[in-house]
N, C-alpha and C positions, 0 to 999 in steps of 0.2 A: 468471137474475136474477144480477147481479155480485157477484161474491164479495168479502167483506171481511175483513180477519183486522187489528184495530187492534195486536196486536202487531208486524207484521212492518214494518220501515223503508224499504223501496222503494215509489216511485212511479215506474214506466216509463210516458213520454211518448212520443207518436207522433212525435216530430222526433228519437227517438233520445238525447233527453238522461233520464239517471236522477237522481231526487230521492233521496238518502238521509239519515233521521232522524237526528240524533246522539241524542236522547234515547231512541230506542226499545231497549228490551232486546237486542234482536237486532243492534245495530248492529256491533258488531264482527265474528262472522262474516260478515254481508253486505260489508260496507267491505273483508274478506281476499278473499272469493269474487270480487267486483265487479272488484278492481284487477286481477287476471288479465287481462280483459279489456276496460276501457273506460278513460278517461282523465280524471283531475280536471280539473273547468275552473273552480270557486270554492267555497270555502270556509268560508260566514261560520258565525254560530255556531250556529245550529239545522240548517240543511238544506243540504249538500252538493248540487255539479251535478255530473255523471259524464256524459260523453259516449261513446256507443260510434259508432266510426268504423271505415271498411275497414281502415287500418293498426291499430288496435287488436287488430280481428278476424286480421288475418292475422298480426301477433307471436305472438297467443295459440296459432293454430293450429301456427305454426313450435315454440313453446316445447313443444306437447304437449297442448293442452286441446283436446276435443272439442267440436263444436258443440253434443252433446246436456247438455253439462255446463254450456255458456253458457247455453242456453233453461231447463235445469233450474234454475237459479240465479235467474233472474228470476222463475220461477212460485215457488221457494219463499221467496224474499223479497219478493214482490209484496205490498202492501195493497190492491191492485186487480186487477183483469183486465188481463195484458199485452197489449196490442194485438197485433192478429193482424198486421199487416202488420209491424210492428218484428221479430217473430218470422221470418216470411219473409224480410225483406230479411238479417237477422242470418245466415239459412240460405244464403242467396244470396252474400253476401261470403266467406263461410267456404268455399263451393263453388269459389270462382273460386282460390285458392288450390293451386295444382297440376294446374290447365286448361291451362294451356302448361308446356310440360317442354322446357329444352334438352338436349341429348344430344350425343356423339358416338359418330359409327362410321366407316368405309371412306369416307364421302362430305366428312367433317369435322365442323365443328358445323351443327347440324339441329335448328329450331323445329319441335314439334310442338302442334299444336290438338287437342282429344281431340272435337271435331263442326264440320262444314262450316258453320255460322253463326259458330261464333267466328274460324274461318281466312279468312271473306270479311270479318270486321269490321277483324281486324289489316292483314288483305292488301290492303283500301281507304284505312287511316287515315292521314292526309298525314305525320303526324308517325313512322309505325313504316316506311311502304314503302321512302323512302330507305334504311333499316338491314338491308333484306331481300335475300337474296341469290335466288336462280332458286328456284321452286316445283317442288320435285319431286314432288308429289302432292295431291290436295285438301286434305291437313292437316299438309304437311310445308313448311320454307322452309329454304335453306341459307342459314346465315350466316358472315360472315366473322368469323374469330376475333378482328380489333381491334375488330369493333362489339358484340361480348357484350354490354360494359357498359352502354354508349348505347343499345343495344335494352332493356336489364333497365329503365333509367330512364326509357325514353320508354313501355313497358308500364306499370309501375306508373301511370306518371302518368294513362293512361286506364284504371284500374281493376282491369288482369290482372297480379298480379304472378305472374313466373314461377319455378317449381321449376328451380334451374338444377344438372341432373345430369350436365353435361361433363366433368365430374373436375378433376385440378389437376395440373400437372407436379411432379414427384418432389423438385426442387433438386437442389443440391450435398449430397453425403449428409456427413452430421455426426456421430457419436455423440454423445449426451449423456445424461448421466444424473442423476436426483435422488440427492442425499446423503441418508444417514440420522444422519449428526451434521454440524452443519455447521463452518465453518472455528474458530468461537470455541467449539468444544466440544459445544456444546448438540444433545439431541437434535431433530430435523426429521422432522416426518413430515406428509402431507397431512390437511388436517381434510375428513370425510369431503363436505361441500358443494364443496370445491374439487375433489375425485377427482372427485365425479359432472359437474361442469361441465367439465372436461378430457373426460370419457370422452362426454359429449353432444356436445360440439365435434367429436371428432375421428371420432366412431361408426365405430372398427375399421378408420379409414381409406378407408371407403368414399367413394361419390359422396355420399350423405346428409349428409355431413358436411363438414369445412374450410373453412368460411365461417360466420361469424355474430356477434354480440355477446353478450358475459357484461355482465350488471348485478349489481354486488355492491356494498355500502357501503365506502366510503371506512373503511381498516382491518380489511376481511374478507381482504385477500391477493388481491387481482386479480394484481399482480405472481407471487406462487405459482403462480394459477391457469396462466397464462401459459406457466411454465417447466414447469409439468405437461405443456402440450400441446408444446412445444417437444420433450421427453422423449419422447412418443409420435411426432411425425411425424418426427425423427431428421433432420433437415435445416438447412443455412444458415438463418438466421433475421435480419430487419430491424426492428428495432424503433422506432418513431415517438414521441417523448414532447413533453412541452410546454416544457421548458426543460433550461438545462445542470444546475441542481442535481437535476429529475428524472433525466437521464439517467444521472449517476455514482451516483444511489442505485439505479438498475437494475442497471447493473455491479458495484454492491456486494454486491447481493443474488443476482446470477447466479454471483457466484465464491465468494460463501457456501455455496451451497447446491444447486450444480450442478457436475457433473465438468469444468467448463469451465475454461479455464487462462489466466492473462493476455493469451498471445497470441494467442489465439484469439477477443478480444473488443477490438472499435475501436469509439472515441468519433467521431462525426461531429457537429462544429458549429463556431462563429465562429471557434473557436483552431484546434482539432484535425480533420484531415481522413482519419483513418484507417480504412479499408475491410476488415474482417476476416470470418471465417464467422460470428459473430455481431455484428452494428453497431448502434450506439444512438445515432440522430440527432434532432436535433430539429426541429419543424414549423417554427418559425423559419427556421433555414437552408434548407430544403428551399423556402419561399417565398421567398426571397431574390432580387432581382434590382435592379441597378445603378438601374433609373429604372422607371417607370411602363411604359414601352412595350419594355421588354428584356424575353430570354426569363428564366423561371427556370433559372437557369444549373445548381443542382444536384439538380434533378428526373432527372439521369443516374443519381443513385444507385442507382435501382429498376433498372436494367439493369447495374449496375456487377459483380453475381454474379448466381449463377442461385440465386435466393432460394427454398426452399420455404415459408418462412412470413413474413407480415408481420403486424407486431402495431400496432395502432393504441390506443395508450393515451388513456385523456380521449378516445374518438372522437366525444363529443359536439360537441368543439372543433376536428374536423377543419376545415383552412382551405378553401376552393376551389378551389386551383389542385391540391391532393391529391386533392380528389374528380375533378378532372378527369384526372390521372394515374393514379389507382385503377380509372377504368375501362377501361384499358388494359391491367389487371393481373389480368384474371377467371381465367387459368390458373394464380396460384398461391392458397395458402392463406391466408386473411385473418381475422384475428380483432381485434374491436373489444373495449375493455375500459372500464368505465364505472359513475359509480355513479348517473346518470339519462340516459335517453334523450332529456330535453327539449333541442330546440337552439332556441336565442333567433332561428335565423335560419329557422325551419319546416323546415328539409331534413331532418328524420325519414323521409321516404320514399326519400331518397337513400343514406341508411345503409342501410336495409334492401336497397335495390336493389343496392349496391354492397359494401358491406361484407360483407352479409347479413342475414337476420333475427335477432330476439332469440332467442337458444337457453336460456339460462340467466338466470332472473330470482328472486332470495331473498329476500322482502321484510326490512327493515332489523330489524322487531320480532322478526321468527322468530328471527335469529343474536342478539339481545338475550336472548331467553329460554335462548337455549341458552348464554349466557355468552361468545360470538366477539368482540363488540363490546360496549361499556359501555353504560350505561343513561345517557337524557340527559335532564335538565330544561331545558326551554325557555321563555327568558321574555323579553317585552317589555318596555321599560322605556318610559314616555312621561313628558314633560315639556314644558313650553311654553318658544316663543321668548322671550326678554328684550324686555322693551319698546322697549329703544333701538333692535331691529333689526325689529321688527312691521312698519312701514311701507316699510322697503325690502324687504321680504319681498311685500307687499301691493302693490306698483308693478313688480315684478320679471317676467318672461318666464319661461316652465314651468320651463327647464332652469335659470336662475339660481334661480328658486324654489326647486328640488330642492337644490340647491348650498349654500345659504344654511339652510335646515332642517338638510341633513347637516352642518353645520359649526358648529351651535349651539353657543354658547363655554360653555354650561351643562354638557354633557355630559360636562365633566373631573371636575365634582365625585359625578356619578353613578361614572362609572371609580374614582375615587376610594374612594367607599363600597364599591363591588364588591369590590375589593382588601382592602379590610380583613374585608369579608365572607368572604373564601376566604385567610386568609394561609398563606404556603408552599406555595400550590398550583400548580402550573405553568402561567402563564396567558399567553394569547396578545389582544393588543389589534389588531385588524383595522379598516384604513380604506381605502376609495378612492381619497383625497385625501392626496397628496404631504406637502401644507404643512399638513394636517390632524395626519397621524400625525406627522409629525416635531414639531410643535407641541408635541402630547400626550407623546411620548416627553420631550420637553425639560421639561416640568412634573412629569412624574413622575419623571424622573431615570433611565429606562431604556432601553437600545439601540434602535435603530431599523433595520429593514430594509427597504431599496424597490429598483427597478427596476435604479439605478444603484448599488448596494451591489456591489463589487469581490466576485466569486466567492470567493476566499481569505477574505475576512471572514465571507461568510455562511456558508461551511462551519464557519469557526471558531465563530461564534454559535449555530448548529444542534448543533454539537460541545458547546458547554456548555450549552446548553439541555437535551439530552437526559441529560449526564452530572450534572444537579441545581445545577449552578454558578452558573446562572443561570435566575433564579425566573420574570422577565415578560419578551417580547419586543413590542416593538410592531412591527407588519409592516403592509405596503402590499397590496394585492392581487397582488404576486407571489407570495404565497404560499397563494394558493387553492387551485393545484393539485400534485399529487402531492408535496409537503413532507412528508418524515418525519420528524415531531415526537410520537415514540410515546408519551412521558409528558403531552404536554399536558392538562389536566381541565377547566380551562377557559378559553372562548372568549368577548370581548366583541367584538362588532361595532359600532363606531360611525359607520356608514357602509358602504353597498353600491350595486352598479350596477343602480340602478334597480330594476324589479321581477324580476332575475333567479334562478330557480327555480334555476336548475344552479347558481349562486355559492353559493346558500343551501346546498346539498347538499355542495359542497364545504367549505363553512364549517363546518360543523357535523360533516364528515368527520374534520374536524383532530382533533378530541378524541374520536373512538369508539374507539381503538384499547384493549382490554382491558386495564385494570388491575388491581394488586393490591388486596387489600382488599375494599372495598364495591364496587368497578367502577363509579363513578359519576362524570357530567360532567355540568357547567352549559353551558348556550348563551343567552348573552344579549344581545339587540338594545336600543339605545339608539335612540328616533325621538324627533322634535319632534311634540309634539301638534297634532292640528288643522291640518296642514299636507299638501304632495303625498308628503313622506316616511312619513308613516304610512299613506298610499294604497299604495305602493308596497310596504311591509313586508308587507301585507296578500296582496299578489300571491307575492312570495316566499315567504310562509308554506301556499302552496299545497303547496310541497315538503315538509313535516313533516306538513301532515294527509295527503298521499298516503303517506307510511311511516307513520303511525299516530301521530303523537308529538300529543299535548295540548301545549299552553303557555299561560303565565300572562300574564296584562297586569296592570302594575301601574305607578300612577298616582305622580308625585313631585314635590316642590315646588322651588322655584329652588334650593334649594341642596342639592338631591341626596338629601331626608331622603324618607322613605315605602317604603323598600323592605323594612322589615318589619313595617308597620302593619296589612297583612292586606287592604289597600284594592286588593283585584283582581277581577279576573274569569278564568275559563278558559276555555280555547280559544279559535277564532276568534272575534273580534267583529265584527260590520257595520260598515263604513263608508261614508260619502257622499264624493261629490268634492268637494274642496276646493279655493281659492282661485287 
């Protein structure tokens, strides 16, 4: 007889999807357990849908989750009997991790399979064969050092991730230590999860460590984790970042919290080309070329020093040309940092193969409970399009519909009401459209920062904001990534990049750094009701649900009124396709 437990929130289906009932009393522990090995697909109001994939299982295995734990979780929380073939296939996925091993001996690089059928399968695959060298035995193939990365890419795409135990070059020795007192005179020590993340990545210097991704919330100190890894590796380091502002913040942090001196750190971007034992470069400069047919002239930076460690900040944004060169850098230690492994181009498997598997993933709500990041109250505010533009919206194509809805002129009144609701609290107003954010800033009488803002002015605005001399700052999407605004406690996004979950993660992260007092942050999204913008907002909110955030939905009238009426629903509300 099929077992039934009405208290349990999971329904495990034969297609590897898992339904999670939000209203179940066991929702929270089930969600936290499920998130370790399954991907959230959609999150309407009452039922959230997860999917178990080979990559989600391999990442779980790499992060230390045992196969038995995965199966036991499904049985413990499932409302009905778990389909037997799902359990078998999970065990099969997990067993594939480590069935192929890449090692090094007197012959050079060797790929070894754990049984003859697997060796025959890969030895006959048309995508894999060109990357294999001489076959030394029924189970072993020699591999050219330059094919190491491309081979790992090819094998993961046919369902067999390689456990790379071939080791790394030590790189140019560079003594680095963490300070106990910052340059500013503040006490400094690693938080427990930062120390653990660095320890897991380094793995005592063994071949089991040295490559992988650390997933931590914005504001939780990913840069500090990287510095701890640098102190363990004790070697020259290349840091790749999202922009000049991020690069300068990295340099500031390195000088403030490590023993490195100014003459040991180089800045490599459009205006500076200094290569030092520690060099901080931007993705933009690495992918620059004079025209689309020319070579990427700055990729040679990867060979200009004997780097012992390469750090990929915001690894979910890693551009394709850097992926390509990283395939040839597998002998160097590689650390990826991110708040979310979601990539809009779907290349998560390339991150796994070339940077390394997920080593650490600390849930946002866990760090919130421990006080390391602020609590966040998330609210979606919906308002109608004004009558005079409804017809323009109705006849527009899909892309133009999104822009018309995003630039709804009635959003200004909502923003004004929100600013009145949070007087004196440091606030960011964020838009993806430059014209929109400039118009909003002019109407509100606040400064604006866009991609064309000179670096000197950016630095001055950030300094004023952090010092409290500036209470409200309007920013375009240039401020999505790696911008250090530790005192921001309110974010109001008036438009975003379609359904980008990674952008939602970064924007929420702008306000999560710990704060004095109640340690509370507020995250508002203003969308046009019954439009494609509302549909895309639902996709973006998948990230909030993944991290355990509930959010409130408020409907307001054309004057922006209704924020305090209680006319709301909590959590994600299902929507249908519109227009």
